[in-house]
PQR file of N, CA, C, O and H, with PARSE charges and radii, in Angstrom:
ATOM      1  N   UNK A   1     -10.607  -5.820 -23.512 -0.4000 1.5000
ATOM      2  CA  UNK A   1     -10.329  -4.657 -22.695 -0.0000 2.0000
ATOM      3  C   UNK A   1      -9.652  -5.086 -21.412  0.5500 1.7000
ATOM      4  O   UNK A   1     -10.245  -5.806 -20.610 -0.5500 1.4000
ATOM      5  N   UNK A   2      -8.450  -4.667 -21.211 -0.4000 1.5000
ATOM      6  CA  UNK A   2      -7.728  -4.985 -19.997 -0.0000 2.0000
ATOM      7  C   UNK A   2      -7.202  -3.730 -19.358  0.5500 1.7000
ATOM      8  O   UNK A   2      -7.403  -2.623 -19.858 -0.5500 1.4000
ATOM      9  H   UNK A   2      -7.967  -4.082 -21.863  0.4000 1.0000
ATOM     10  N   UNK A   3      -6.546  -3.910 -18.281 -0.4000 1.5000
ATOM     11  CA  UNK A   3      -5.918  -2.785 -17.607 -0.0000 2.0000
ATOM     12  C   UNK A   3      -4.732  -2.308 -18.410  0.5500 1.7000
ATOM     13  O   UNK A   3      -4.079  -3.084 -19.108 -0.5500 1.4000
ATOM     14  H   UNK A   3      -6.383  -4.810 -17.875  0.4000 1.0000
ATOM     15  N   UNK A   4      -4.465  -1.033 -18.304 -0.4000 1.5000
ATOM     16  CA  UNK A   4      -3.258  -0.508 -18.929 -0.0000 2.0000
ATOM     17  C   UNK A   4      -2.066  -0.860 -18.060  0.5500 1.7000
ATOM     18  O   UNK A   4      -2.169  -0.918 -16.834 -0.5500 1.4000
ATOM     19  H   UNK A   4      -4.995  -0.403 -17.737  0.4000 1.0000
ATOM     20  N   UNK A   5      -0.977  -1.085 -18.684 -0.4000 1.5000
ATOM     21  CA  UNK A   5       0.245  -1.396 -17.968 -0.0000 2.0000
ATOM     22  C   UNK A   5       0.663  -0.201 -17.121  0.5500 1.7000
ATOM     23  O   UNK A   5       0.457   0.947 -17.513 -0.5500 1.4000
ATOM     24  H   UNK A   5      -0.893  -1.038 -19.679  0.4000 1.0000
ATOM     25  N   UNK A   6       1.255  -0.475 -15.951 -0.4000 1.5000
ATOM     26  CA  UNK A   6       1.721   0.606 -15.090 -0.0000 2.0000
ATOM     27  C   UNK A   6       2.830   1.406 -15.768  0.5500 1.7000
ATOM     28  O   UNK A   6       3.087   2.551 -15.396 -0.5500 1.4000
ATOM     29  H   UNK A   6       1.423  -1.408 -15.633  0.4000 1.0000
ATOM     30  N   UNK A   7       3.483   0.807 -16.757 -0.4000 1.5000
ATOM     31  CA  UNK A   7       4.527   1.521 -17.473 -0.0000 2.0000
ATOM     32  C   UNK A   7       3.948   2.648 -18.318  0.5500 1.7000
ATOM     33  O   UNK A   7       4.643   3.621 -18.608 -0.5500 1.4000
ATOM     34  H   UNK A   7       3.273  -0.123 -17.059  0.4000 1.0000
ATOM     35  N   UNK A   8       2.685   2.528 -18.715 -0.4000 1.5000
ATOM     36  CA  UNK A   8       2.091   3.549 -19.564 -0.0000 2.0000
ATOM     37  C   UNK A   8       1.819   4.843 -18.821  0.5500 1.7000
ATOM     38  O   UNK A   8       1.540   5.865 -19.447 -0.5500 1.4000
ATOM     39  H   UNK A   8       2.120   1.738 -18.480  0.4000 1.0000
ATOM     40  N   UNK A   9       1.894   4.817 -17.482 -0.4000 1.5000
ATOM     41  CA  UNK A   9       1.633   6.030 -16.712 -0.0000 2.0000
ATOM     42  C   UNK A   9       2.840   6.964 -16.695  0.5500 1.7000
ATOM     43  O   UNK A   9       2.714   8.128 -16.313 -0.5500 1.4000
ATOM     44  H   UNK A   9       2.120   3.986 -16.973  0.4000 1.0000
ATOM     45  N   UNK A  10       3.976   6.480 -17.093 -0.4000 1.5000
ATOM     46  CA  UNK A  10       5.162   7.317 -17.186 -0.0000 2.0000
ATOM     47  C   UNK A  10       5.642   7.815 -15.839  0.5500 1.7000
ATOM     48  O   UNK A  10       5.455   7.145 -14.823 -0.5500 1.4000
ATOM     49  H   UNK A  10       4.078   5.535 -17.403  0.4000 1.0000
ATOM     50  N   UNK A  11       6.262   8.991 -15.825 -0.4000 1.5000
ATOM     51  CA  UNK A  11       6.869   9.539 -14.630 -0.0000 2.0000
ATOM     52  C   UNK A  11       5.849  10.143 -13.673  0.5500 1.7000
ATOM     53  O   UNK A  11       6.215  10.554 -12.572 -0.5500 1.4000
ATOM     54  H   UNK A  11       6.413   9.535 -16.650  0.4000 1.0000
ATOM     55  N   UNK A  12       4.584  10.207 -14.063 -0.4000 1.5000
ATOM     56  CA  UNK A  12       3.593  10.836 -13.197 -0.0000 2.0000
ATOM     57  C   UNK A  12       3.317  10.005 -11.943  0.5500 1.7000
ATOM     58  O   UNK A  12       2.771  10.538 -10.977 -0.5500 1.4000
ATOM     59  H   UNK A  12       4.287   9.874 -14.957  0.4000 1.0000
ATOM     60  N   UNK A  13       3.673   8.732 -11.925 -0.4000 1.5000
ATOM     61  CA  UNK A  13       3.445   7.881 -10.768 -0.0000 2.0000
ATOM     62  C   UNK A  13       4.748   7.195 -10.366  0.5500 1.7000
ATOM     63  O   UNK A  13       5.117   6.174 -10.947 -0.5500 1.4000
ATOM     64  H   UNK A  13       4.117   8.300 -12.709  0.4000 1.0000
ATOM     65  N   UNK A  14       5.452   7.757  -9.366 -0.4000 1.5000
ATOM     66  CA  UNK A  14       6.736   7.181  -8.977 -0.0000 2.0000
ATOM     67  C   UNK A  14       6.610   5.873  -8.204  0.5500 1.7000
ATOM     68  O   UNK A  14       7.592   5.144  -8.066 -0.5500 1.4000
ATOM     69  H   UNK A  14       5.153   8.587  -8.894  0.4000 1.0000
ATOM     70  N   UNK A  15       5.417   5.563  -7.697 -0.4000 1.5000
ATOM     71  CA  UNK A  15       5.230   4.351  -6.902 -0.0000 2.0000
ATOM     72  C   UNK A  15       4.876   3.162  -7.775  0.5500 1.7000
ATOM     73  O   UNK A  15       4.280   3.309  -8.843 -0.5500 1.4000
ATOM     74  H   UNK A  15       4.619   6.154  -7.809  0.4000 1.0000
ATOM     75  N   UNK A  16       5.246   1.997  -7.311 -0.4000 1.5000
ATOM     76  CA  UNK A  16       4.953   0.734  -7.983 -0.0000 2.0000
ATOM     77  C   UNK A  16       3.613   0.216  -7.486  0.5500 1.7000
ATOM     78  O   UNK A  16       3.369   0.176  -6.280 -0.5500 1.4000
ATOM     79  H   UNK A  16       5.729   1.878  -6.444  0.4000 1.0000
ATOM     80  N   UNK A  17       2.753  -0.177  -8.399 -0.4000 1.5000
ATOM     81  CA  UNK A  17       1.485  -0.797  -8.022 -0.0000 2.0000
ATOM     82  C   UNK A  17       1.783  -2.226  -7.596  0.5500 1.7000
ATOM     83  O   UNK A  17       2.452  -2.971  -8.311 -0.5500 1.4000
ATOM     84  H   UNK A  17       2.951  -0.145  -9.378  0.4000 1.0000
ATOM     85  N   UNK A  18       1.277  -2.601  -6.423 -0.4000 1.5000
ATOM     86  CA  UNK A  18       1.601  -3.898  -5.839 -0.0000 2.0000
ATOM     87  C   UNK A  18       0.322  -4.471  -5.256  0.5500 1.7000
ATOM     88  O   UNK A  18      -0.112  -4.069  -4.176 -0.5500 1.4000
ATOM     89  H   UNK A  18       0.733  -1.996  -5.842  0.4000 1.0000
ATOM     90  N   UNK A  19      -0.279  -5.408  -5.970 -0.4000 1.5000
ATOM     91  CA  UNK A  19      -1.549  -5.978  -5.533 -0.0000 2.0000
ATOM     92  C   UNK A  19      -1.360  -7.162  -4.612  0.5500 1.7000
ATOM     93  O   UNK A  19      -0.551  -8.049  -4.883 -0.5500 1.4000
ATOM     94  H   UNK A  19       0.074  -5.735  -6.847  0.4000 1.0000
ATOM     95  N   UNK A  20      -2.102  -7.175  -3.529 -0.4000 1.5000
ATOM     96  CA  UNK A  20      -2.074  -8.298  -2.594 -0.0000 2.0000
ATOM     97  C   UNK A  20      -3.491  -8.628  -2.154  0.5500 1.7000
ATOM     98  O   UNK A  20      -4.380  -7.778  -2.202 -0.5500 1.4000
ATOM     99  H   UNK A  20      -2.760  -6.454  -3.309  0.4000 1.0000
ATOM    100  N   UNK A  21      -3.694  -9.855  -1.729 -0.4000 1.5000
ATOM    101  CA  UNK A  21      -4.974 -10.252  -1.156 -0.0000 2.0000
ATOM    102  C   UNK A  21      -4.863 -10.127   0.361  0.5500 1.7000
ATOM    103  O   UNK A  21      -3.893 -10.578   0.970 -0.5500 1.4000
ATOM    104  H   UNK A  21      -2.972 -10.546  -1.690  0.4000 1.0000
ATOM    105  N   UNK A  22      -5.884  -9.502   0.956 -0.4000 1.5000
ATOM    106  CA  UNK A  22      -5.879  -9.265   2.394 -0.0000 2.0000
ATOM    107  C   UNK A  22      -7.198  -9.762   2.970  0.5500 1.7000
ATOM    108  O   UNK A  22      -8.254  -9.611   2.356 -0.5500 1.4000
ATOM    109  H   UNK A  22      -6.672  -9.136   0.461  0.4000 1.0000
ATOM    110  N   UNK A  23      -7.124 -10.352   4.147 -0.4000 1.5000
ATOM    111  CA  UNK A  23      -8.322 -10.786   4.850 -0.0000 2.0000
ATOM    112  C   UNK A  23      -9.300  -9.610   4.952  0.5500 1.7000
ATOM    113  O   UNK A  23      -8.895  -8.507   5.318 -0.5500 1.4000
ATOM    114  H   UNK A  23      -6.267 -10.474   4.646  0.4000 1.0000
ATOM    115  N   UNK A  24     -10.571  -9.827   4.635 -0.4000 1.5000
ATOM    116  CA  UNK A  24     -11.551  -8.731   4.640 -0.0000 2.0000
ATOM    117  C   UNK A  24     -11.631  -7.975   5.977  0.5500 1.7000
ATOM    118  O   UNK A  24     -11.779  -6.753   5.988 -0.5500 1.4000
ATOM    119  H   UNK A  24     -10.900 -10.723   4.337  0.4000 1.0000
ATOM    120  N   UNK A  25     -11.536  -8.690   7.083 -0.4000 1.5000
ATOM    121  CA  UNK A  25     -11.602  -8.013   8.393 -0.0000 2.0000
ATOM    122  C   UNK A  25     -10.369  -7.142   8.618  0.5500 1.7000
ATOM    123  O   UNK A  25     -10.472  -6.060   9.196 -0.5500 1.4000
ATOM    124  H   UNK A  25     -11.416  -9.683   7.074  0.4000 1.0000
ATOM    125  N   UNK A  26      -9.215  -7.602   8.170 -0.4000 1.5000
ATOM    126  CA  UNK A  26      -7.990  -6.805   8.273 -0.0000 2.0000
ATOM    127  C   UNK A  26      -8.097  -5.554   7.399  0.5500 1.7000
ATOM    128  O   UNK A  26      -7.705  -4.464   7.816 -0.5500 1.4000
ATOM    129  H   UNK A  26      -9.131  -8.481   7.701  0.4000 1.0000
ATOM    130  N   UNK A  27      -8.622  -5.718   6.204 -0.4000 1.5000
ATOM    131  CA  UNK A  27      -8.810  -4.569   5.306 -0.0000 2.0000
ATOM    132  C   UNK A  27      -9.751  -3.547   5.927  0.5500 1.7000
ATOM    133  O   UNK A  27      -9.516  -2.342   5.833 -0.5500 1.4000
ATOM    134  H   UNK A  27      -8.940  -6.604   5.866  0.4000 1.0000
ATOM    135  N   UNK A  28     -10.808  -4.023   6.555 -0.4000 1.5000
ATOM    136  CA  UNK A  28     -11.773  -3.132   7.209 -0.0000 2.0000
ATOM    137  C   UNK A  28     -11.103  -2.340   8.328  0.5500 1.7000
ATOM    138  O   UNK A  28     -11.309  -1.133   8.457 -0.5500 1.4000
ATOM    139  H   UNK A  28     -10.999  -5.002   6.631  0.4000 1.0000
ATOM    140  N   UNK A  29     -10.299  -3.032   9.136 -0.4000 1.5000
ATOM    141  CA  UNK A  29      -9.583  -2.363  10.233 -0.0000 2.0000
ATOM    142  C   UNK A  29      -8.603  -1.325   9.698  0.5500 1.7000
ATOM    143  O   UNK A  29      -8.463  -0.245  10.271 -0.5500 1.4000
ATOM    144  H   UNK A  29     -10.132  -4.012   9.032  0.4000 1.0000
ATOM    145  N   UNK A  30      -7.924  -1.654   8.600 -0.4000 1.5000
ATOM    146  CA  UNK A  30      -7.000  -0.690   7.990 -0.0000 2.0000
ATOM    147  C   UNK A  30      -7.738   0.550   7.499  0.5500 1.7000
ATOM    148  O   UNK A  30      -7.268   1.672   7.690 -0.5500 1.4000
ATOM    149  H   UNK A  30      -8.037  -2.532   8.134  0.4000 1.0000
ATOM    150  N   UNK A  31      -8.886   0.350   6.871 -0.4000 1.5000
ATOM    151  CA  UNK A  31      -9.677   1.481   6.374 -0.0000 2.0000
ATOM    152  C   UNK A  31     -10.148   2.366   7.523  0.5500 1.7000
ATOM    153  O   UNK A  31     -10.106   3.592   7.420 -0.5500 1.4000
ATOM    154  H   UNK A  31      -9.268  -0.561   6.716  0.4000 1.0000
ATOM    155  N   UNK A  32     -10.597   1.751   8.616 -0.4000 1.5000
ATOM    156  CA  UNK A  32     -11.041   2.520   9.782 -0.0000 2.0000
ATOM    157  C   UNK A  32      -9.880   3.315  10.368  0.5500 1.7000
ATOM    158  O   UNK A  32     -10.029   4.495  10.686 -0.5500 1.4000
ATOM    159  H   UNK A  32     -10.631   0.755   8.700  0.4000 1.0000
ATOM    160  N   UNK A  33      -8.727   2.671  10.510 -0.4000 1.5000
ATOM    161  CA  UNK A  33      -7.549   3.361  11.038 -0.0000 2.0000
ATOM    162  C   UNK A  33      -7.130   4.515  10.135  0.5500 1.7000
ATOM    163  O   UNK A  33      -6.755   5.583  10.619 -0.5500 1.4000
ATOM    164  H   UNK A  33      -8.606   1.713  10.251  0.4000 1.0000
ATOM    165  N   UNK A  34      -7.192   4.301   8.838 -0.4000 1.5000
ATOM    166  CA  UNK A  34      -6.832   5.365   7.895 -0.0000 2.0000
ATOM    167  C   UNK A  34      -7.746   6.574   8.069  0.5500 1.7000
ATOM    168  O   UNK A  34      -7.281   7.714   8.032 -0.5500 1.4000
ATOM    169  H   UNK A  34      -7.496   3.433   8.445  0.4000 1.0000
ATOM    170  N   UNK A  35      -9.026   6.337   8.256 -0.4000 1.5000
ATOM    171  CA  UNK A  35      -9.963   7.446   8.479 -0.0000 2.0000
ATOM    172  C   UNK A  35      -9.644   8.150   9.791  0.5500 1.7000
ATOM    173  O   UNK A  35      -9.611   9.379   9.842 -0.5500 1.4000
ATOM    174  H   UNK A  35      -9.404   5.412   8.286  0.4000 1.0000
ATOM    175  N   UNK A  36      -9.409   7.387  10.847 -0.4000 1.5000
ATOM    176  CA  UNK A  36      -9.096   7.967  12.161 -0.0000 2.0000
ATOM    177  C   UNK A  36      -7.826   8.812  12.119  0.5500 1.7000
ATOM    178  O   UNK A  36      -7.740   9.846  12.781 -0.5500 1.4000
ATOM    179  H   UNK A  36      -9.436   6.388  10.806  0.4000 1.0000
ATOM    180  N   UNK A  37      -6.837   8.364  11.333 -0.4000 1.5000
ATOM    181  CA  UNK A  37      -5.568   9.076  11.243 -0.0000 2.0000
ATOM    182  C   UNK A  37      -5.550  10.105  10.109  0.5500 1.7000
ATOM    183  O   UNK A  37      -4.547  10.785   9.892 -0.5500 1.4000
ATOM    184  H   UNK A  37      -6.907   7.523  10.795  0.4000 1.0000
ATOM    185  N   UNK A  38      -6.676  10.209   9.388 -0.4000 1.5000
ATOM    186  CA  UNK A  38      -6.796  11.132   8.265 -0.0000 2.0000
ATOM    187  C   UNK A  38      -5.665  10.908   7.248  0.5500 1.7000
ATOM    188  O   UNK A  38      -4.961  11.837   6.852 -0.5500 1.4000
ATOM    189  H   UNK A  38      -7.491   9.657   9.564  0.4000 1.0000
ATOM    190  N   UNK A  39      -5.524   9.659   6.849 -0.4000 1.5000
ATOM    191  CA  UNK A  39      -4.505   9.291   5.877 -0.0000 2.0000
ATOM    192  C   UNK A  39      -5.104   8.271   4.911  0.5500 1.7000
ATOM    193  O   UNK A  39      -6.310   8.025   4.923 -0.5500 1.4000
ATOM    194  H   UNK A  39      -6.096   8.904   7.170  0.4000 1.0000
ATOM    195  N   UNK A  40      -4.260   7.688   4.086 -0.4000 1.5000
ATOM    196  CA  UNK A  40      -4.710   6.696   3.121 -0.0000 2.0000
ATOM    197  C   UNK A  40      -4.156   5.323   3.497  0.5500 1.7000
ATOM    198  O   UNK A  40      -3.085   5.213   4.093 -0.5500 1.4000
ATOM    199  H   UNK A  40      -3.280   7.888   4.077  0.4000 1.0000
ATOM    200  N   UNK A  41      -4.896   4.289   3.141 -0.4000 1.5000
ATOM    201  CA  UNK A  41      -4.517   2.921   3.487 -0.0000 2.0000
ATOM    202  C   UNK A  41      -3.120   2.601   2.959  0.5500 1.7000
ATOM    203  O   UNK A  41      -2.321   1.987   3.665 -0.5500 1.4000
ATOM    204  H   UNK A  41      -5.766   4.378   2.656  0.4000 1.0000
ATOM    205  N   UNK A  42      -2.818   3.008   1.730 -0.4000 1.5000
ATOM    206  CA  UNK A  42      -1.509   2.651   1.172 -0.0000 2.0000
ATOM    207  C   UNK A  42      -0.369   3.256   1.997  0.5500 1.7000
ATOM    208  O   UNK A  42       0.712   2.673   2.073 -0.5500 1.4000
ATOM    209  H   UNK A  42      -3.468   3.507   1.156  0.4000 1.0000
ATOM    210  N   UNK A  43      -0.600   4.414   2.612 -0.4000 1.5000
ATOM    211  CA  UNK A  43       0.443   5.016   3.449 -0.0000 2.0000
ATOM    212  C   UNK A  43       0.651   4.207   4.719  0.5500 1.7000
ATOM    213  O   UNK A  43       1.783   4.046   5.175 -0.5500 1.4000
ATOM    214  H   UNK A  43      -1.479   4.888   2.550  0.4000 1.0000
ATOM    215  N   UNK A  44      -0.439   3.694   5.296 -0.4000 1.5000
ATOM    216  CA  UNK A  44      -0.309   2.819   6.462 -0.0000 2.0000
ATOM    217  C   UNK A  44       0.450   1.549   6.096  0.5500 1.7000
ATOM    218  O   UNK A  44       1.296   1.078   6.857 -0.5500 1.4000
ATOM    219  H   UNK A  44      -1.358   3.825   4.925  0.4000 1.0000
ATOM    220  N   UNK A  45       0.139   1.000   4.926 -0.4000 1.5000
ATOM    221  CA  UNK A  45       0.814  -0.217   4.483 -0.0000 2.0000
ATOM    222  C   UNK A  45       2.295   0.032   4.221  0.5500 1.7000
ATOM    223  O   UNK A  45       3.138  -0.789   4.580 -0.5500 1.4000
ATOM    224  H   UNK A  45      -0.549   1.382   4.308  0.4000 1.0000
ATOM    225  N   UNK A  46       2.613   1.167   3.595 -0.4000 1.5000
ATOM    226  CA  UNK A  46       4.031   1.501   3.361 -0.0000 2.0000
ATOM    227  C   UNK A  46       4.781   1.613   4.682  0.5500 1.7000
ATOM    228  O   UNK A  46       5.901   1.120   4.807 -0.5500 1.4000
ATOM    229  H   UNK A  46       1.928   1.835   3.303  0.4000 1.0000
ATOM    230  N   UNK A  47       4.166   2.261   5.665 -0.4000 1.5000
ATOM    231  CA  UNK A  47       4.795   2.404   6.980 -0.0000 2.0000
ATOM    232  C   UNK A  47       5.004   1.041   7.635  0.5500 1.7000
ATOM    233  O   UNK A  47       6.070   0.771   8.189 -0.5500 1.4000
ATOM    234  H   UNK A  47       3.256   2.662   5.563  0.4000 1.0000
ATOM    235  N   UNK A  48       3.987   0.184   7.571 -0.4000 1.5000
ATOM    236  CA  UNK A  48       4.092  -1.148   8.170 -0.0000 2.0000
ATOM    237  C   UNK A  48       5.173  -1.988   7.488  0.5500 1.7000
ATOM    238  O   UNK A  48       5.941  -2.679   8.157 -0.5500 1.4000
ATOM    239  H   UNK A  48       3.122   0.402   7.121  0.4000 1.0000
ATOM    240  N   UNK A  49       5.228  -1.928   6.176 -0.4000 1.5000
ATOM    241  CA  UNK A  49       6.234  -2.693   5.426 -0.0000 2.0000
ATOM    242  C   UNK A  49       7.636  -2.172   5.741  0.5500 1.7000
ATOM    243  O   UNK A  49       8.562  -2.958   5.940 -0.5500 1.4000
ATOM    244  H   UNK A  49       4.604  -1.367   5.632  0.4000 1.0000
ATOM    245  N   UNK A  50       7.789  -0.858   5.785 -0.4000 1.5000
ATOM    246  CA  UNK A  50       9.088  -0.265   6.116 -0.0000 2.0000
ATOM    247  C   UNK A  50       9.543  -0.692   7.500  0.5500 1.7000
ATOM    248  O   UNK A  50      10.697  -1.078   7.687 -0.5500 1.4000
ATOM    249  H   UNK A  50       7.036  -0.219   5.623  0.4000 1.0000
ATOM    250  N   UNK A  51       8.625  -0.622   8.484 -0.4000 1.5000
ATOM    251  CA  UNK A  51       8.968  -1.046   9.847 -0.0000 2.0000
ATOM    252  C   UNK A  51       9.354  -2.529   9.874  0.5500 1.7000
ATOM    253  O   UNK A  51      10.313  -2.909  10.547 -0.5500 1.4000
ATOM    254  H   UNK A  51       7.688  -0.308   8.332  0.4000 1.0000
ATOM    255  N   UNK A  52       8.615  -3.355   9.150 -0.4000 1.5000
ATOM    256  CA  UNK A  52       8.908  -4.793   9.120 -0.0000 2.0000
ATOM    257  C   UNK A  52      10.289  -5.059   8.513  0.5500 1.7000
ATOM    258  O   UNK A  52      11.053  -5.874   9.031 -0.5500 1.4000
ATOM    259  H   UNK A  52       7.837  -3.046   8.604  0.4000 1.0000
ATOM    260  N   UNK A  53      10.598  -4.380   7.433 -0.4000 1.5000
ATOM    261  CA  UNK A  53      11.906  -4.581   6.800 -0.0000 2.0000
ATOM    262  C   UNK A  53      13.046  -4.110   7.697  0.5500 1.7000
ATOM    263  O   UNK A  53      14.098  -4.747   7.748 -0.5500 1.4000
ATOM    264  H   UNK A  53       9.977  -3.719   7.013  0.4000 1.0000
ATOM    265  N   UNK A  54      12.844  -2.997   8.408 -0.4000 1.5000
ATOM    266  CA  UNK A  54      13.855  -2.527   9.355 -0.0000 2.0000
ATOM    267  C   UNK A  54      14.051  -3.543  10.480  0.5500 1.7000
ATOM    268  O   UNK A  54      15.176  -3.848  10.876 -0.5500 1.4000
ATOM    269  H   UNK A  54      11.990  -2.480   8.367  0.4000 1.0000
ATOM    270  N   UNK A  55      12.938  -4.053  10.980 -0.4000 1.5000
ATOM    271  CA  UNK A  55      12.978  -5.045  12.055 -0.0000 2.0000
ATOM    272  C   UNK A  55      13.774  -6.275  11.624  0.5500 1.7000
ATOM    273  O   UNK A  55      14.478  -6.877  12.434 -0.5500 1.4000
ATOM    274  H   UNK A  55      12.024  -3.805  10.659  0.4000 1.0000
ATOM    275  N   UNK A  56      13.663  -6.641  10.372 -0.4000 1.5000
ATOM    276  CA  UNK A  56      14.355  -7.823   9.856 -0.0000 2.0000
ATOM    277  C   UNK A  56      15.656  -7.472   9.147  0.5500 1.7000
ATOM    278  O   UNK A  56      16.217  -8.281   8.407 -0.5500 1.4000
ATOM    279  H   UNK A  56      13.091  -6.152   9.714  0.4000 1.0000
ATOM    280  N   UNK A  57      16.122  -6.258   9.385 -0.4000 1.5000
ATOM    281  CA  UNK A  57      17.420  -5.779   8.882 -0.0000 2.0000
ATOM    282  C   UNK A  57      17.549  -5.875   7.361  0.5500 1.7000
ATOM    283  O   UNK A  57      18.610  -6.209   6.834 -0.5500 1.4000
ATOM    284  H   UNK A  57      15.666  -5.600   9.985  0.4000 1.0000
ATOM    285  N   UNK A  58      16.461  -5.579   6.676 -0.4000 1.5000
ATOM    286  CA  UNK A  58      16.482  -5.582   5.208 -0.0000 2.0000
ATOM    287  C   UNK A  58      16.626  -4.174   4.650  0.5500 1.7000
ATOM    288  O   UNK A  58      16.788  -3.996   3.443 -0.5500 1.4000
ATOM    289  H   UNK A  58      15.599  -5.307   7.105  0.4000 1.0000
ATOM    290  N   UNK A  59      16.567  -3.176   5.520 -0.4000 1.5000
ATOM    291  CA  UNK A  59      16.750  -1.787   5.074 -0.0000 2.0000
ATOM    292  C   UNK A  59      17.943  -1.214   5.805  0.5500 1.7000
ATOM    293  O   UNK A  59      18.296  -0.053   5.596 -0.5500 1.4000
ATOM    294  H   UNK A  59      16.436  -3.320   6.501  0.4000 1.0000
TER
END
């Protein structure tokens, strides 16, 4: 029994699943911030990644 491939979800999920390892204290801070901002952690991460790529002229 393994995970189903992300391809099996079809068009219902336009986002790519991207797993990373994060320091536990950093993850905790992200979760707290997400609650304070009434959002989800993945949205904070998308925003941070987008800002980083813009800063480095990759977007």
